[in-house]
Legacy VTK file of the C-alpha trace (Angstrom):
# vtk DataFile Version 3.0
C-alpha trace
ASCII
DATASET POLYDATA
POINTS 401 float
46.524 -67.015 145.886
47.919 -69.880 147.955
50.960 -70.260 145.683
51.654 -66.527 145.944
51.372 -66.605 149.737
53.735 -69.578 149.985
56.229 -67.842 147.678
56.128 -64.568 149.608
56.380 -66.385 152.941
59.358 -68.453 151.749
61.264 -65.529 150.212
60.695 -63.262 153.210
61.701 -66.021 155.651
64.832 -66.888 153.650
65.854 -63.232 153.394
65.415 -62.717 157.116
67.291 -65.934 157.909
70.211 -64.829 155.729
70.407 -61.394 157.365
70.227 -62.761 160.914
72.155 -66.026 160.646
73.390 -66.817 157.142
75.486 -63.703 156.636
77.178 -63.846 160.088
78.172 -67.456 159.345
79.477 -66.467 155.911
81.317 -63.473 157.367
82.996 -65.593 160.028
84.097 -68.137 157.405
85.564 -65.424 155.159
87.292 -63.630 158.038
89.011 -66.812 159.229
90.508 -67.228 155.760
91.514 -63.598 155.310
95.148 -62.519 155.505
95.192 -58.731 155.623
97.262 -57.694 158.676
97.814 -54.129 159.827
101.475 -53.032 159.716
101.836 -51.041 162.931
104.725 -48.952 164.187
105.650 -47.199 167.437
106.165 -43.688 166.046
104.240 -41.041 167.959
102.256 -38.552 165.897
100.698 -35.222 166.831
97.046 -35.687 167.769
94.155 -33.206 167.838
91.039 -34.064 169.867
87.805 -32.362 168.807
84.937 -32.947 171.252
81.591 -31.782 169.895
79.178 -31.558 172.820
75.666 -30.350 173.509
74.609 -30.085 177.162
77.261 -32.500 178.375
77.791 -31.203 181.917
77.274 -34.703 183.389
80.213 -36.147 181.487
82.557 -33.413 180.248
84.824 -33.071 183.292
85.417 -36.813 183.445
86.007 -36.964 179.691
88.663 -34.257 179.758
90.379 -35.884 182.733
90.521 -39.249 180.977
92.095 -37.619 177.891
94.640 -35.721 179.987
95.522 -38.994 181.764
96.330 -40.838 178.518
99.719 -42.473 178.237
100.774 -40.085 175.489
103.083 -37.031 175.477
101.012 -34.014 176.462
102.960 -31.724 174.130
101.852 -33.884 171.187
98.143 -33.519 171.985
95.776 -30.601 171.520
92.218 -30.665 172.845
89.358 -28.537 171.542
85.866 -28.591 173.059
83.158 -27.338 170.682
79.973 -26.416 172.515
77.014 -26.787 170.163
74.987 -23.984 171.760
74.877 -25.745 175.144
72.472 -24.322 177.727
73.850 -26.068 180.827
77.293 -25.793 182.503
79.184 -27.292 179.557
80.860 -24.002 178.618
81.861 -23.255 182.202
83.408 -26.694 182.675
85.298 -26.520 179.372
86.744 -23.084 180.211
87.885 -24.324 183.629
90.356 -26.637 181.860
92.111 -23.770 180.059
95.115 -23.940 182.461
95.648 -27.534 181.256
95.743 -26.348 177.654
92.176 -27.269 176.686
90.782 -24.856 174.103
87.122 -23.907 173.822
84.890 -22.880 170.932
81.199 -22.052 171.169
79.005 -22.223 168.079
75.253 -21.694 167.572
73.214 -24.857 168.089
73.149 -26.607 164.725
73.859 -30.268 165.379
76.983 -32.386 165.545
77.870 -32.066 161.857
77.898 -28.257 162.043
79.921 -28.323 165.276
82.563 -30.588 163.729
82.718 -28.456 160.582
83.459 -25.448 162.791
85.949 -27.191 165.066
88.147 -29.250 162.753
89.650 -26.235 160.881
90.844 -24.903 164.260
93.215 -27.834 164.926
96.360 -29.006 163.152
97.523 -32.412 164.424
98.594 -35.119 161.985
95.946 -37.399 163.512
92.472 -36.026 164.106
90.410 -37.631 166.885
86.691 -36.859 166.853
85.050 -37.986 170.055
81.858 -37.740 172.061
81.679 -36.592 175.650
80.327 -39.681 177.403
82.945 -42.413 177.012
86.140 -42.935 179.033
89.434 -44.292 177.712
92.081 -46.719 178.898
95.482 -45.046 179.298
97.018 -46.876 176.316
93.996 -46.400 174.048
95.480 -43.556 172.019
98.921 -45.174 171.616
97.409 -48.392 170.319
95.182 -46.498 167.896
97.981 -44.261 166.599
100.198 -47.314 166.044
97.851 -48.458 163.280
98.741 -45.397 161.196
102.145 -46.948 160.584
100.317 -48.759 157.793
99.951 -46.300 154.874
96.745 -48.039 153.787
94.976 -47.120 157.054
92.743 -44.064 156.891
90.965 -44.160 160.241
90.787 -46.277 163.395
88.326 -46.768 166.253
88.894 -48.606 169.548
86.942 -51.455 171.033
83.930 -50.355 173.070
83.205 -52.126 176.349
79.714 -51.522 177.704
79.695 -51.323 181.494
77.486 -54.020 182.925
73.995 -52.810 183.798
71.692 -54.143 186.470
68.602 -54.854 184.365
67.829 -57.353 181.603
66.875 -54.405 179.399
70.374 -52.931 179.700
71.955 -56.361 179.257
70.146 -57.043 175.986
70.961 -53.623 174.512
74.591 -54.265 175.501
74.383 -57.604 173.703
73.503 -55.729 170.518
76.706 -53.672 170.869
78.790 -56.817 171.391
77.345 -58.193 168.179
78.321 -54.952 166.395
81.880 -55.298 167.737
81.989 -58.888 166.478
80.945 -57.748 163.002
83.526 -54.934 162.925
86.361 -57.238 163.964
85.655 -59.525 161.039
85.220 -56.730 158.514
88.620 -55.423 159.631
90.202 -58.847 159.095
88.831 -58.973 155.554
89.540 -55.360 154.567
87.608 -52.502 156.161
84.605 -51.517 158.205
82.058 -49.063 156.776
82.480 -46.375 159.356
84.285 -45.510 162.521
82.846 -45.067 165.983
81.394 -41.604 166.447
82.383 -41.915 170.107
86.104 -42.057 169.225
87.347 -41.822 165.658
90.998 -41.285 164.801
91.787 -40.381 161.207
94.516 -38.834 159.105
93.920 -35.084 159.205
94.368 -34.802 155.431
91.363 -37.105 154.884
88.849 -34.889 156.676
86.048 -33.550 154.485
83.339 -31.104 155.644
79.999 -32.709 156.406
76.918 -31.779 154.356
74.317 -29.906 156.447
72.023 -32.230 158.354
74.264 -35.300 158.036
73.025 -37.919 160.489
75.947 -40.335 160.247
79.128 -38.291 160.397
80.832 -41.513 161.512
79.921 -43.119 158.171
80.099 -40.251 155.670
83.649 -39.066 156.475
85.363 -42.486 156.653
83.619 -43.685 153.502
85.109 -40.749 151.635
88.521 -42.196 152.584
87.355 -45.748 151.860
86.555 -44.827 148.257
90.076 -43.418 147.951
91.412 -46.889 148.770
92.029 -46.500 152.513
91.046 -49.021 155.191
88.757 -48.132 158.109
89.794 -50.221 161.095
88.502 -51.491 164.406
91.401 -51.915 166.861
90.587 -54.392 169.656
93.803 -53.599 171.577
92.545 -50.069 172.211
89.661 -49.793 174.673
87.036 -47.265 175.673
84.104 -47.664 178.075
80.484 -46.621 177.707
77.254 -46.867 179.665
74.417 -49.251 178.793
71.351 -47.471 177.474
67.719 -48.078 178.311
65.542 -49.458 175.536
63.567 -46.323 174.670
66.851 -44.461 174.220
68.221 -47.265 172.040
65.020 -47.008 169.977
65.691 -43.326 169.240
69.341 -44.045 168.431
68.320 -46.844 166.071
65.849 -44.556 164.311
68.657 -42.075 163.662
71.083 -44.771 162.483
68.634 -46.365 160.093
67.506 -42.967 158.819
71.168 -42.182 158.268
71.554 -45.287 156.119
68.674 -44.134 153.937
70.334 -40.726 153.774
73.679 -42.269 152.771
72.142 -43.809 149.644
71.285 -40.312 148.482
74.670 -38.846 149.427
76.788 -41.768 148.190
74.958 -43.940 145.649
78.291 -45.582 144.748
77.848 -47.708 147.880
75.728 -50.033 145.768
78.038 -49.932 142.744
81.140 -51.922 141.805
83.264 -49.077 143.264
82.447 -50.501 146.688
85.024 -53.287 147.104
83.060 -54.503 150.141
79.647 -54.307 148.475
78.560 -57.816 149.527
79.316 -57.026 153.149
77.789 -53.563 153.030
74.477 -54.720 151.594
74.344 -57.756 153.882
75.442 -56.129 157.145
73.766 -52.752 156.749
70.805 -52.969 154.432
70.173 -56.636 155.142
69.049 -55.693 158.631
67.115 -52.699 157.317
64.747 -54.936 155.352
64.073 -57.382 158.205
60.988 -55.470 159.489
59.525 -55.523 155.976
60.144 -59.262 155.875
58.255 -59.603 159.174
55.304 -57.696 157.703
55.379 -59.829 154.541
55.434 -63.016 156.620
52.467 -61.845 158.696
50.400 -60.988 155.600
51.373 -64.144 153.701
50.367 -66.291 156.677
46.672 -65.733 155.856
47.074 -67.466 152.487
49.021 -70.538 153.639
47.514 -74.049 153.707
45.471 -74.572 156.905
47.990 -76.527 158.963
50.882 -74.251 158.019
48.712 -71.183 158.570
47.935 -72.323 162.112
51.581 -73.047 162.939
52.824 -69.762 161.489
50.053 -67.705 163.074
50.447 -69.147 166.550
54.211 -68.892 166.297
53.945 -65.174 165.563
51.342 -64.635 168.272
53.656 -66.308 170.799
56.689 -64.304 169.630
55.032 -60.890 169.770
53.140 -61.873 172.913
56.408 -62.552 174.741
57.687 -59.153 173.621
54.543 -57.452 174.963
54.775 -59.423 178.218
58.361 -58.394 178.951
57.763 -54.924 180.499
55.147 -56.450 182.820
57.533 -59.006 184.339
59.727 -58.280 187.380
63.342 -57.796 186.342
64.603 -60.926 188.114
61.802 -63.165 186.856
63.381 -66.199 185.070
61.304 -65.727 181.904
62.993 -62.328 181.375
65.967 -64.231 179.977
63.757 -64.972 176.969
61.345 -62.046 176.826
63.926 -59.241 177.065
65.923 -60.238 173.954
62.682 -60.722 172.001
61.332 -57.351 173.089
64.644 -55.663 172.203
64.566 -57.230 168.751
60.971 -56.126 168.128
61.646 -52.570 169.349
64.723 -52.208 167.138
62.825 -53.529 164.122
60.083 -50.985 164.813
62.774 -48.295 164.884
63.864 -49.349 161.399
60.344 -48.755 160.144
60.075 -45.372 161.853
63.385 -44.330 160.252
61.678 -43.630 156.923
60.624 -40.348 158.575
63.934 -38.982 157.314
62.233 -38.437 153.954
59.521 -36.275 155.531
61.140 -34.326 158.402
64.323 -32.357 159.000
67.160 -34.861 159.631
68.390 -32.914 162.660
65.026 -33.490 164.363
65.999 -37.164 164.668
68.876 -36.370 167.049
67.830 -37.148 170.628
69.805 -37.167 173.864
70.587 -40.645 175.156
68.925 -41.717 178.410
70.408 -43.681 181.311
69.337 -44.688 184.768
70.513 -42.213 187.396
72.551 -44.914 189.136
74.442 -45.497 185.924
75.177 -41.831 185.204
76.518 -41.352 188.704
78.931 -44.231 188.238
82.415 -43.285 187.085
84.022 -45.821 184.784
87.681 -46.060 185.832
90.088 -46.660 182.966
92.080 -49.827 183.458
95.617 -49.044 184.594
98.469 -50.247 182.451
101.951 -49.154 183.498
103.661 -49.759 180.190
102.286 -49.217 176.669
101.789 -52.397 174.705
101.977 -51.697 171.016
102.492 -54.714 168.752
104.189 -54.188 165.414
101.543 -56.072 163.465
98.049 -57.396 163.879
95.769 -59.736 162.020
92.752 -57.583 162.747
LINES 1 402
401 0 1 2 3 4 5 6 7 8 9 10 11 12 13 14 15 16 17 18 19 20 21 22 23 24 25 26 27 28 29 30 31 32 33 34 35 36 37 38 39 40 41 42 43 44 45 46 47 48 49 50 51 52 53 54 55 56 57 58 59 60 61 62 63 64 65 66 67 68 69 70 71 72 73 74 75 76 77 78 79 80 81 82 83 84 85 86 87 88 89 90 91 92 93 94 95 96 97 98 99 100 101 102 103 104 105 106 107 108 109 110 111 112 113 114 115 116 117 118 119 120 121 122 123 124 125 126 127 128 129 130 131 132 133 134 135 136 137 138 139 140 141 142 143 144 145 146 147 148 149 150 151 152 153 154 155 156 157 158 159 160 161 162 163 164 165 166 167 168 169 170 171 172 173 174 175 176 177 178 179 180 181 182 183 184 185 186 187 188 189 190 191 192 193 194 195 196 197 198 199 200 201 202 203 204 205 206 207 208 209 210 211 212 213 214 215 216 217 218 219 220 221 222 223 224 225 226 227 228 229 230 231 232 233 234 235 236 237 238 239 240 241 242 243 244 245 246 247 248 249 250 251 252 253 254 255 256 257 258 259 260 261 262 263 264 265 266 267 268 269 270 271 272 273 274 275 276 277 278 279 280 281 282 283 284 285 286 287 288 289 290 291 292 293 294 295 296 297 298 299 300 301 302 303 304 305 306 307 308 309 310 311 312 313 314 315 316 317 318 319 320 321 322 323 324 325 326 327 328 329 330 331 332 333 334 335 336 337 338 339 340 341 342 343 344 345 346 347 348 349 350 351 352 353 354 355 356 357 358 359 360 361 362 363 364 365 366 367 368 369 370 371 372 373 374 375 376 377 378 379 380 381 382 383 384 385 386 387 388 389 390 391 392 393 394 395 396 397 398 399 400
């Protein structure tokens, strides 16, 4: 029994260490040695924006204004707003932009996948941009993204996301998670390709669009992976920038549940992800599913602790009690209390790991039931994120990322 407990404890600890620390170190080492630049050009291409939105009255006007203010010829852009059965003022706001050439389509409420399936056939640009309603864009964002399509190997591109600084430790730690995601995507791009684009802003060659299966949770993974398996690269472009709001932790929990459930769903839709057809299989299993199994490793460690030798059992048990105790203490501490610097990241980690466990619900409920509206503090939603002004477009002819 003791040997089994030691073995389980060691394997679970090593697996978790690899997913959290070992793989990022390996990824950084591989990326620094990679030589796979993107061959950009300055040719402008026709672009079609499709904005799928459900009850987006708080953000839609600002979103349309930031698109219309892009440093890109207006006659080379078309904009279509698809209202997914919205019940607020979304439709009214979208129609008010008709004089500026914004088109509008209303469809019955059926989720983002259904809205995109209805909207994409209505547009015809060479480059298709699928975007959400919340984020704002720098003026040169579109030019810098479109430049990447000068490389015939590029299938889709997403810009860098900058999370506006929040006031609380909770918002700061959820923003830290997004910065880590950006770090991962930059290095995957250096090596070859990411495994999806950003659902908030995804530019792709129009010819690579494929309809989404009903109930698809990760449209931003399913569509680009179809292109990936045709040999195209899915890129993250750090010279293109968009801005987003920090989310509160309970909202990030719901988002994480959907993302992890979507990964389970992707195994059913695309089993070749785990086969030799996936030229980035090591990175996919390590970056995506490596983190999925961390909560199971935590459970295995907790159970194996009972069978460890006495001194090691005491150390492991008290270590876990302290770790989870700090997470439980965090919501009780005032936001500016010094200990929050430690408790907030621990609590965020524990909450996101719990979300990974809850994600197995995808096998028992309708996938669309896992879609939830993101939540923000009122002070944040009232804040307008101004795109940075840049008088002249800066489009390099090549990039190492």
